[in-house]
N, C-alpha and C positions, 0 to 999 in steps of 0.2 A: 718398140718402145725401147730402151734403158730402164733396170728396176735400182733404184740406191733408194741405202737408206741413211738417214742422222745420226747423228748420237751427238746432244747438246743443240739446247734450242735457244742460244742467243744470239748477241750480236750478227755476228760468222751465217749459223746456220739460219735464220732465220731470212736474213741475205742469199744464201743461197738456194732454198724452198723459191724466194718468192724469185725469184731468177729462170728459175731453171726445171719449172714446175708445171711448163707447158714444152718443155724438150724429154723429161723425164717424166716417170711412173716413181710417186717417193713412196713407199711401200709401210716404213714405219718411223717415226722420232722417239729416240730412246734419252730422256729428259727425266731428272728423278724430279721435276714441278712439273707441273697439267701445266699447258700454253691455253691462253685465253681467249685464242682465235679459235672460231670453231671449225674452218678446216684442219687446225693443228693439233685441234680435242681426238677427231678422229684417227688421226695415228697415233699417235703418243702410248710410248708404253714403256716401262719400266723397273721391272724383272730380270734379268739377268737372263733366268726361263723364256720370257716373251721373248727378250733379242734370238735366241738362240731358237725357237719357232720358229720368227720369222727372215731367220736366215736360210734357215732349210727349206724356208717353204721357195727359196728361190731371189736372189739380190745380184746385182752385176759389184758396186759397187759400196763398198757402206763406208762414211765419210765423217770421225766423229770431228768435232768442236768446243770439246770442252774443257775437262783438263785432263794431268799429264798420268794420276791414277787412274782414271778413270780407261786412256788406254791399256796399261801393263794390265786391268783387269780386265778389258774386255777381248783384247786382242785373242789369246787363247779358243773363246766362243766364234768369231768373226771369221778369223781366219782357215780358220774350216773350211766354212761354206764360201768366204768370196774376197777381192780384191780387197785392200784395209789403205784410205790416205787418212792419215790426221795432222794437225796440225802442231798439236803436243808433242811437240817431238823432245821438250826437256822430260818425255820419258826413257829416252834413251839412258840418257844418264842414271840411271837406275843399273847395276850392279848384274850384268849376269839377264839381263833383257834384252838385248837385244842378239844377244846371243840363241835366247831362246825362239825369235823373233823368225830368225835365221832359220831354226830347225821345222819350226812351224811352216812355215814357206815350203820349206823341201819337202814337209810331209806329205800337203795338203796340193799343193801345186799353184797357188794364192801369193801376188803380189804386193807387199807394203809400201806402198807409195808418198815419198815424203814432200811437198809442197812448196815453192819457194815463201809466199808467205808474205812478211814483211819486207821482202829486200829483193833485189836484182843481182846476178851473177850468180846463185848458188850452181848452174852448171860450169861454167865456167871458170869454177873454186874445185868443183871435183871434179874435171877433166883434165886440170890440171894437177894432182893431191901428189900426184910422184918429185912432184920436182920442186914444193913446195918448202917454204927455209923458217917460215913463222909467221903467226894469223895472231890478229886481236882488234876484240870486237869491242868499242865505247857508244853504250848504250847511255842516252842523257832524255830519263820525263819529268814531270812536273810530279812534287814533292806527291800529290793524292792520286797521280798515276800509282805509286810505288804502293800504297797504302803506310803514307809516313806524315807531315807536317814540320817540313825541316825548311828554315826561314832563311838559308842560303845555302849556294851550294856546298853539298858533299857529296865527296864523293863513299858511295855505299860500300863496294865490293872492289878486289882487286887482287887477279889470279884467275887460278885455271879456268875455263870453264864449267868441270864435274861441278865446281863448287859456286860458283854461281847461279845454273840450274838448280842445285840442292837453298839455297836461298830465295830465290825469288824463280819457284816455276811458273810462275804465268809469265811475267815478263821475259825472257830471254829466248822464248823459239827461235826469235834468230843467231840465237846463241848453239844452241843446238843442233839446228841445223844445219851452218857451218862449218860448224867445229864435225858434225857427223862426213859431213864430206869432203873435208880438207886432213887435216894434222890429230884430229880426236879431242876427245874431254881436257887429256890431260895437260898438251903441249899448246891448243888452242890458248888465248888469251882474252882477259875478260874481264870489262872494265863500267860499273854500273852508275848511274851518278842519277844524286834529284837536283832539278835547278828548277828554284821556282820564277826563271827568269828563263825557263824554254819555254819555245815555242810550239813542241811540242814532239812527238815521241820521236826521239833522234837515233839512228845508228849508223857509225863510223864504219868500213873495218879495213882494216888496212895489212896489206901481202907482202910480203916480199917471198920471192923468187926466185929459183936457177936462173938469171941473165937476163931477169925484170921485174918489178913492181908497180901493183896494184892501188887504188882505193877507189870505194864506193861510199858514198853517201847518200842516206835516205832521211830525208823526212816527213810525217804522217803525222793530222790535227789528227785525238784521240778522237772516235765517235761513241762513245762507252766505253765505260770503264776504262783497259787497257788496251783495247782495241782499234787500231790508228786508223784512219779513212782510208787509207789503201789496200791496208788487207783484204776483205770480203770483195770489192771486188778481182783481185788478183785470186783470191782462193776460188769464186764462183766462179774462173779463169779454166783454172788447174782443176777443177773437177769435171767442165767443158771438156778438157782435152783427154782425160783420162778416158771418156766414158768414150770419146768421138777422135778417134784415131783417123778419118780418110780426108785426103785433099791434100793440101797444104798445113803441115803442123809445124809451129815455131815454138823450142824449147824443151 
């Protein structure tokens, strides 16, 4: 049975645990707050030293579902011992972090996995990156899901994706993933909108490429905080696919 470590015990982390606990052995759950559930308490750790000890003892995959600053802080520990899948991809908007991860992976022979999270088509963007001409992502959410109280539709940000990641690091992991797959953080354009009438978390990805163009529209109703209903489901499948690559594999 494959061994998994979790960083973050929120909506996504709990979903992954509940749906994979009979398929994989969870060896730790790293979080600043102790969980209330008894089975999760037994796995709980909260210090980097404990994380290194658990990873060194043996783990096949560590999955992050917390925040970007945690990815930046803990990647040097995790990548020494195992592959690392992170959902807080806005971490890569931080200058030098991508290069640090590349060096760690080369040094220790492990892989940093970027799941598609709340969107579809990330693999298609990556496959066509050499012919991409423009990429624009527009995210619209209810104001409360952006930590605001706007009464009318308000454009909060419009510009390069790196700036969007700095301004709203918990809300634009979609943007970071698309930027990494395609044109990068400076050439990818981001728009963030707060709209009281938004039916949920919506992401519109518009891509122009040599000889073609396409768009992707996603609507996912939030189930908790900034997390849409689709994200935990896709997250669980991404983890399962990373752990068990046999038979027919899609994506």
